[in-house]
Every structure is written in structure tokens, then in C-alpha cells.
N, C-alpha and C positions, 0 to 999 in steps of 0.2 A: 617704612622700611624702604631703602633704596633698591632699585632693580639691579640684580647681579646675576652672573653666571653661576649655576649650581656646581658644587664640587663633583668630580666624577663619581665618587662613592655614593653620595646622596642621590645623584641622578640615576644611577644604576639600581639603587634600592627602591626608588619610586617606580622604575620600570619593572622591577621584580614583583611589585604588588599586583601587576596584571599577569605576568608570566608564571610566577611561582605561587600557587595557591596552597599546595600541600606537597608531600613527597611524591605522590603520583604525578603531579605536574612536572616535576624534575625528570622523572623516568620517561614520561611522554616526550619531552623535548629532546632528551639525549638519545632515546631509541630511534626517533625519527631522523636524527642526524646520522645514526648508524645506517639506516635504510638508504638515505640519500647518498651515503658514501659507497654504496654498492655491496654492503656486507651480506653474506648468506648464512652467517652464524652469529648470534648475539647472546651473551651471557649477562644476566642481571642478578646482582647479589645485593641484598639489603639487610640491615640490622636494625632491630627495634622499630619496625614499621617504616624504615627509611629515615627516621629522625637522626639516628646515630651515623649511619653510613649508607651510601648508594654507590655501588661500583658497577659500571657497565663496560663490557669489553666486546669488541667486534673485530672481524677480519676484513674490514673494508679497505678503501684506498689509502687511508692515513693522511696526515698533514705534514708537509715539508717543514724542516727546521726553521726556515726563514719566515714561515707564516704562523708559527705558534703564538707569537705575541699578538698578532692581528686577530687570531681566532678568539682571544679573550677580550678584545676591544668591542665597544658597543657600535652597532650599525656596520659591522664588518661581515661580509658573506661572500661566498663564491657562487651563489645560486642565481642572483640577479645582478645585472650591470646597467641595464637601460630600461626606459619606460616600456618598451616593447616586451621585455622579459617579464615585467610585472603584469602585463595584460594577458599573458599566457603561461601562468606558473604551472610547471609539471612536477616540481619537487614538493616535499612535505614542509620543509622550512624555507624561509626566504628573508626574514626580517633582520637577521644577524644580531638578535638581542639575547638569545637564550643563555649562552655561556657567560656573557657579561653580567646578566641579571642574577644567575645562579651563584656566580663567584662573589657577588656583592652581599649575599646573605648566608654564605657558608665558607668552608675551607675547601677550595677546588684545586685538584691536581689533574693535569692533562698530559698524558704520555702517548706518543704516537710515532709510527715509523712507516713511511711509504715503501713500496717494493724497490724503488731505485736508490734507497739510502742504506748504507751498511750498518748504521746504528740508529737507535731510537733516541728521542729527546723528550725531556719532560719540562712542562711549564707550570708555574704556580703563581697565583696573584696574592700579593702581600701588601700590607701597609695601608695608610689612609688614602693614598693616591692610587692604590691598586696597581702598584708597579709589578711587572711580571718578570720573574727570574726564570732563566732557561738553563738546564744542565743535562748532561748525557744520562742515559738510562738503558736498562736491558728490557727489551720488549719485542715480541714477534711483529710481523707485518699487520698493521691494523691500529686501533686506537683504544685506550682505556681512559675513562673519566671517573675520578673518585670525588664524591661530594660528602664531606664529613661535617657533622654538627650543624645540620640545617637550622637556620634562624638563630645561630649562637649570638650574633650581634644585633638582633632585633627581638628582644624579649617579648614585646607586645604581640608579635606575630606567632611566636612559639607557644604562647598561652592558648591560641586557638586550635592547636593540633589536638586531634582526638586520641583515643587509646591506641596502643601499638597494634592491636588486632584490627581495629577499624581502618587505620591508615594502611596496613598491609592488604586488607580486603580491597581497598581502592586500587592498589598497585596490581593485585591479582586480576581484578576485573579489567584493568587497562591492558595488561599483557594478553588476556583472552581476546580482547578486541583487536589488538595488533596482530595476534596470531591468525585471526580470520581475515586480515587485510592483505597479508603476504604469505601465500602458501609455499613459496619457494625459499623461505628463510626459516632456519632452525632457531628456536627460542628456548632458553633455559632460565628458570627462575629459582633462586635460592633465598631462604630467609633464616637468619641466625645460623648460617653454616649448613642448613639442611636443604636438600633439593625438594622443591614443592611442585613445580610444573616443568614439563618438557614437551615441547611441540616440535615434532620432527618435520623436516622439509618434505613437501609432497611434489611428486613429479608427474602424476597422472590423475585422471578423474577419480579413480577409486581411492587413491591416497588422500586426495582433497576431501573426499566424503568422510574418510576415517578421521581426518583432522577436525572436521566439523563435529563429528560425533564425540571426539575427545573434549572439544571446547564447550559444546552445547548439550551433550548427553545423547545416549543411544535413542531415547524416546523421541527426541526432536527429529533426528535424521530418519527414523522409521516412519514418522507421520508427515514429513515435509514433502511439499510439492516442488519439483524442479522447475525453475522459471528461467526462460531464455528467450529474448526477443531483440530484434534490431530494426530501427526505422530512422531514416533521415539523419544519420550520424549519431543517433542515440542507441545505446546498448544497455539492456537490463538483464542481469542473470543472478542466480542465487537460489535460496530455499525459502519456502513459505509454509507455515503451519496454520490452517484455519482455526479460529478460536474455539470451534465446537469439538475439535479433535480430542482434547483432553479435559474439556469442561471448564477451562480457565483461560484468560487472555495471555498468560505467560509473559507478563510485562518485562521480566528480567532478561528475556531473550529477544531483544529487538535491536539489531545492529544494521546500520546502513552506511554505505561508503560511496563517495563521489570521487572518481578517478583515484581510488586507493586511499583516500583520506577519510578518517572516521567522522561521521556526521550525526548531528541531532537536529536536523533541519525541519522547520515547521511545514514547509510546502510538501516535503516527502511524506511526513507523518499524515498530513491531511489527505493526500492522494491514497495512501494505504488504508486509512480509516474509511474513506468514502467507497473504495473498492469492496471492502467487507460489507458495508451497509447496503450497497446496490446488489451484490451477488448473494449474500447470505441473510440480509435483513437484521444484522446485529451490529450495534454500535460499539464494537470492541476492536482494539488493535490486535492483530495476530502476532504470533512469534515469527521472526523472520531474520534472515541474513541475506541482504540484498546489495548488489553492486551496480551502480550506475556509472556508465562511462560516456563521455562526450568530449568534444573539442575543448581543451583548456581555455581557449580564447572566449568561450561562451559561458564561462563561470568565473565569478569574482570571489576568491577565497580570502581576500583581505578586508573582511567586514566584521570580524569578531576577534577579540583579544586572544582567545584560546583556539581560534580557528575551528570552532564547533559548528558554525553555520556558514553558509555560502549565499551568494546572490546569483541567480540564473538570469542571463540576458534575455532568454526566451522562456519566461517562467510558465506561461500557459501551455506551451508546447511540451515542456518537461512534465508538468502536472498531468496533462491529458494522456501522455504516453504511459506514465506510470499507472494511471487509473485504468486504462483499457487493458494493458497487459496483465495486471494483477486480477482484475475482475474476470477476464477470460480464464485465467488459471484457476480461480476459485470455482467458476461455473463448471469447468471441465471435471473437477474432482468432486463436485457436489452430487451425492447420491440422488436418484430420481425422487425418492420419498423422504428426503431429509427434512426434518421438522425445523421450523423457525419459531421463536418465542411468540406467544400470542400478543404480546405488547408491541411486537415489531413485525407485522405481517409482510409477506413478500409483495412488493409493488414495483411497477415499472417507474424508475426514477427519471426525472427530466434533467438534462445537463445543466449544471450550474454555471454561472458566469464567473470568470476569474480575471484578475488584473493582468495586463500585459507584462508589467514588471512588478516584482515583489516589493512591498513597502516595509516599513519598520516592523519588528515582531508584533507589537501591540496595535499596529495600524493596518495590518493586512486586510484585504477585502474578501477573503475566501468565504463563500457561503457554506453553511453547515452541510447541506446536501439537498439534492432534489427529492429525497425521500420524505414523505409526509405520513405521519401516523394517522390511523383511522380517527375520524371525527364525526360529530353528529351532522345531520343534513343541514344545509343552509336554508335561510328563510325563503329564498326564491324557489325552493323545490328541487334544487340540484344537489345530489348527494356527493360530497367531495371525497368520500371514502371509496368510491367506485373506481375501477380502472378508467384510463383516459377515454377509450372508445365508448364505454357506456356513459361516461359523464357527458360526452357530446350528444348522444342520443337523448339523455334525460333533459339536457338543457333545451333541446328543441321542443320536447313535450311541455316543459314548463312555460316556454314562450307561447305555445299554442293555447295553454290554459289561461295565460294572462290576456291573450287577444280574444278570448271567447266572450260573446255578448253577455251583459249582466243577467239577462233572463234565461240564458241557455244553461241547461243543467249538465253536469258532468256525467259521462257514461258510468254506469255502476262498476265498481272495482271487481277484479277477479278475472282470471284467464278463461278462455272458452272451455266449456265443460267437456271432459273426456272420461274415459272409463276409470272408475275409482276416485273421481274428483268430486267432493261435496260442493255445495253452494253456500254463499254467505260470506261475511267479512272474514279476512285472514288476520291472525295475530301471531307474531313471532314470540316464542316462549323461551327457548334456550338454545345456545350454540353448543354443539357437540364437536370438538376438534376432530379432524382438521377442517372439514368442509360440510358438516351436516347441521341443518337448522330445524329444530323442533317447532312446528307451527300448529295453531289451533284454528279450526273453522267450525263455528257452532259447537256441537258436541263431539266433533271428530278431531283426533290428533294424528299428525302425520310427520314424516321426515322428508325434508327438502334437500336434495343434493346440489349444493351451491356451485360446485365446479362445473357440473353438467349444465346447470342453469346459465351460468356466465358464458360457457362455451357456446351454447345454442344462441344466446343473444348476440354474441360477437359474430358468429357465423351468419346470422340473418342480416345484421347490419352491414357486414362486408359484401354480402351478395347484392344488397341494394345499391351499395356504392361502387360496384364493379364497373359499370359503364364509364364512370368518371375517373376511375383509378383509386387505389387504396392510399391511405396516408402513409408516408415513409418518413424516416428520420435519418439525419446524417450521423455517421460514426465519428467519434472523437478523433480516432486515428484510423486511416484506411487499413483494411485487412487483406493480406496477400493469400490467395487461394490457388493451390496447384490442382489442375484439372486433367483428367484422362481424356483420351480422344473421344470416347463416348460422351463424356460430360460436355466437351467443347461443342460437339454436334447438337446436343440438346440445347445448349446456350444459344446457338445460332437459330435453330428451328423454332424456338419458343421465345423469341425476342419480344414479341408483343405481349405475351403472358407476363414476362418478367418486368416489362415496362409498367403494366397495370398494377403489378404487385408493389411497385416502388423501388425495385432493385436498380441501382446505378453502379456501373462498373466500367473499367477500361482494361484492355490487355496490357500487361506489364512486360512480358517476354513470352517466348514460346512455351505454351502450356501453363502459364500463370496468369492470374487475374487479380486486379486491385479493386476491392469493393469499397464504395464511398457512401452509399445510402442503402438501407434495407427496409423492409416492411416494419412498422412500429412493433408488431408482435414478436419480431425476431431480434430486436436490438439488444435485449438482455440475455440472449441465449448464447451458447457456444457456437459461433458461426462456422467454425471448422467442421462441425458435425451437422448442423441444421441446413446449411446451404447445399452440400452434396445430397442430403436427404430430399430437399426440395426439387433438385434437378432430377433425381430418380423418380419422384412422384409425377413430375410433368412428363417425363419420358413414357410413363405408363398410361397417360391419358389420351383421349381422342381430341378432335378439334374442340375449341371452346363451345360449350353448351351449358344449359342450366345444371345438368348433373355434374359435369366436369368442374364447373366453377364452384358448385357447392362442395365438391370433394376438396378442392384447394383451400377454400375458406374454412372448412372444418379442420383441415390439417393445421392451418395457421392458428385457429382457436385452441387446438390442443397444445401447441407450443406456448401460447400466451398464458395458459392456465396450468401448465405442468408444474407440480410442486407447490401450487399456491395454497396458502393457509389464510383463514378468515377469522375475524372477530365478530362480535355481535352487531355493531353498527354497520359493518360491511354486509353481513347477511341480511339485515333489514333493508339496506339500500338495494341489494340485488332482488329481494322479494318484491319491493315496491316497483322496481323497474319492470319486473316480469308481469306484475298485475296490470300495469299501465299498457303493456303490449297487447293484452287480450288474446294471447295465444294459448293453445293447449300445452300441457306439460310435455317436455321432450321425453323420449324413451328413457325410463329409469330416473327421471328427474324428481318424482314424488312417489312416496309409498305410504299408504294409510297404516296406522297402527291399530290392530283389532283389539283394543282394550276392552270393548263391550263384550266381545266373545270370551275374553279371558275371565271377566267378572262372572259371566254366566256359568262357565266351567267350574269356577271356585264355589259358586252358590250351590251347585248340584253335587259337589264332592262329598 
């Protein structure tokens, strides 16, 4: 077959294959045009799920008479004119293909009137060459687009349409998403002549919250956390419901927007999922309505036919910003004793590495998470299910064991004897959630308090490391902290203490501080609460001494173990670490069970 130029109708029908998937696709393109035209009221009317009729009317700027023919031509748009415009798109539409593609697979009528015209004009595409006829019409200021008999001239496409109810449900869901993207616009949806949805314009925060409740349900807004943060030109705000709040992930309520554009972006979903994993220990996406705003020049929206995905020029910065803001929000709302599933214990996650620029959807290099489920001990004697601080101590002990002379015997296991502590080998029997381990030693049964055990081990390890300074970790994104005059004075007078703790900060402005590094024990906590508490603790202490250092290390250990839940391998690892330390039990760390006394009482009853 010879190379030839495609006829206009065939070219537009091919383009429609990407733009017009189903009636909801038509509604999306047309409503976005209304929003770009500055409309604050949009009415959507459909019949038979949109297959018979889609009529959309707005009160926007309208289209002048002389531009009506161009409006239905392919690659004709008023939204971009130069390459510079394409690199910083602020509108929802920009390709100039929607109306031409829709008119190629339907009977489309476009009626419009700008405010500076005394009468309206109507355009309609007809014939094989899609010639456009223009005639006068009666219409208020604004635009109405009617799409009749969708896919009437492409029977193969029409066969793929679902039932009327299914197609309307897609339209209903689309209007819900659009209503959440523009609170300043009223939206009315009718089906087969009956009103179905009405979203009133919201002018203040309370009205916006009511609109979210209408779109997502009262239960969502009652359980939602309010999110708002800005950093380096990035702004994130919206609502977030932790997956534990209602016992389900609520996957149908997950709406994200980038500069007002509806998104289903993999990078955004990955950041949200990892925030839940690090903060709550569950690998579920929460319910959310989130808005990300950034410079349009830093995001490429021209990477998906339906514009559902974007490409961020600074993908790692965006990912880490989302991760830190959402993780801190979840940590702030997490109750002190909130339980995590036994299969996903709370652990301090290490930051994963992410590519500087996002790759193709199936080629991206995002790591699953720094979270690691509990596992059995490694062959080298280092338990990988222990927290990082204890893993380092255990690694040192394993190294000493390897370096021991062949004839040298290992010291007998078991901590130094104290009151109520039997002698002999220890055996873990059963884990009693959240942090109790039933152990057996000879004929004695006892309960081991794993959280107190780990807390004491951490405290001892940090006290020994104090002269060289504690291990600190960088924050994914700096945290801004507002300080009172008293807190500023503590910060200056205890600079050496904070340096040894690994806190790195710089003044941002009068009364504010930017935190860049924190002690590893605090990295996963809500820094807006723990850092002021740390300053208050330091203010109450005397000059550095063994007792004061012990108090600080104990406080850090409390923060590191707060809310921690253990499984059996973790409990075994902690018990083994404790036995190798040859220390007496900490206060309240072990309690024997008087089962022999109970048996004697039964025998004499």
C-alpha cells in the first residue's frame, strides 16, 4: 500500500481511540474545558449512561463566533502557543484534540456566547470531511456542548460499552473527583432527567469540609487527619484517614491531585504506602484526599494519553517530601498504645534509595521499603530482627566469639543472678502480645518484659557510647521548629549535649530552627513533640555526669521503644542479647510465675 495522508475523519477517529475510552472520558475532557474557561457553575446531563446523550453547560468565558470552526479542528487550542508554554502548563487541557476526537465518533453540537457578543452561535461537524456549519442560536453567556449517540459510526467501539448503570457509575465517580479538585465551582449532575448529585461551591474552610463530607461521606471526614505542609516550593494539604481507623484500607477513597489535576501516580502512591508502613507498621494504603502543589515547570503532564500520570523533574525531592509529611501526620495521630499486627511489628525503617528521575511505570527503581519483617537469626550470630542499636552490639559480640581461641571456652549463658532469678539454661516458650515473653529455666517459669529489656540494653549501650557521641540520622526533609525564649536559651547552654546526641540544626529566622539530623532513636517519632520534650529534660538536668547522662539515655530509650510490639523471633533475639550481656534483670524486667505454689494449693484443697 502506498504512503498517503489519512483523511481527517479517519485521523480523528484514531486519535479518539486514545482520548475517548467511554462516556466518562468525554465528560472529563469537556468539564476540564469548562474549568479552563473560568466557569464557576457547570451542569452535566447524561442519558442512558452517556451513550445516548451528554450535555454539559457552563457559565465560562465562551468562544467567539470566528473561533468556533477552529475549536472543532484538530490540534487547535488557546492554552499553549510556544514550547515555553508546554514546559509550564497551568491549564487542565492543552493538546487541542478533545473536541475534534469526540466529534469524530459522535454527533457533536457546540453552542457558545462570550460576554462581548450580543448573540450566541452554534457549530456542528457534519459529513465525511467533518465540515463545520455555523448558525445563530439562543444561549446565555457561556458554552454548551452536546454529544449525541456516542460511537454511532464506530460499531466495534460501541460493543465494548458496559451496562447503562456501570457507565453512569464511572461518570458519577469522575464528577466526585472533579468536585474535590475545585471547591470554588458548583457542579450539578443529572441522569435521565433526574438530579443525582449537587456539589455547592465552597468559600471557606468549613464549607470545603462539608463538601468533602458530601463526596466522601461523614465517616471519612470525622476520622480524617488534616494535613498541611510547605517546603522549598512544595505544598501538600488535604485529608488522610489511617487504615486502622475503620478496619479496612478504604481503597475507593483515594484521591490525589497535582496542581489541581486528578492523578493516579505511582510515585505518589509509593510515598503514601511507605509512610503508612514506617509510621503504623501496616502495608495498606489509607483513605486520602491530598493536594500537591508545585511550580508547573517542575512537572511534565504530557506523559500519559489520559493525563493520569505525570513526571516530576525532582522525583526524589517530591517523594521524600510526601513521605515525611504523611509519616509525621500519622505519628502525631497514633495513640500511644496503638497495636500493630503481629506480622508487621513496629521497626525503625532505614531510608530507601530512589532514582533522581522517574522511569517508565514498569521500570521504576523504587525500593519496597526500609521495613524488614522479623526473621530468624543469621548464621553468624547476629539477629536481624533486633533494632539497629542492638544489632550493632550483637555484631560486636559475634565478632569476639569468632576471635576466641579454639581452646577457650565460652562463658556460661545467663545474666548475673539477682533476687527471684533462677540458674540454668533459658528457653523461650511463648510470646504474649504485645511485649511479654514466657520463658523456662529448669523447672521455673517466668515472664520477661521485652520492652523494658530492650530499653535497658539501649540505655547501657548509649551510655557507653556517650564519650564518642551517639549515632544520628539525617532527616529526609528538614523540620522547622518554633522555639520559645526559654527553649532558645536551653539550646545555647546545652550545645555540647545536643552535639553528642547527634542533633544538627541551624537557625532559620527569629525564634525558628531548622532540624537536619536527630538521634536515631527519635527519627521515627513526632519531632514537633519529642524535641521540645528533650529541651525541657535538658533544662532540668545538672552538668554532665553519670547520673544525668543515664537519665538522657533512658529517656531516649523510652522514645525508641514506645508502642513497640514484638513477635517470637524478636523476643528470642532480645533474650539472647540479654543473656550475652551477663547483667542482672532490670527492675520489673522479669517475674517468676509461682506455679508450684498453685499446684500445692490445689493438692490441699
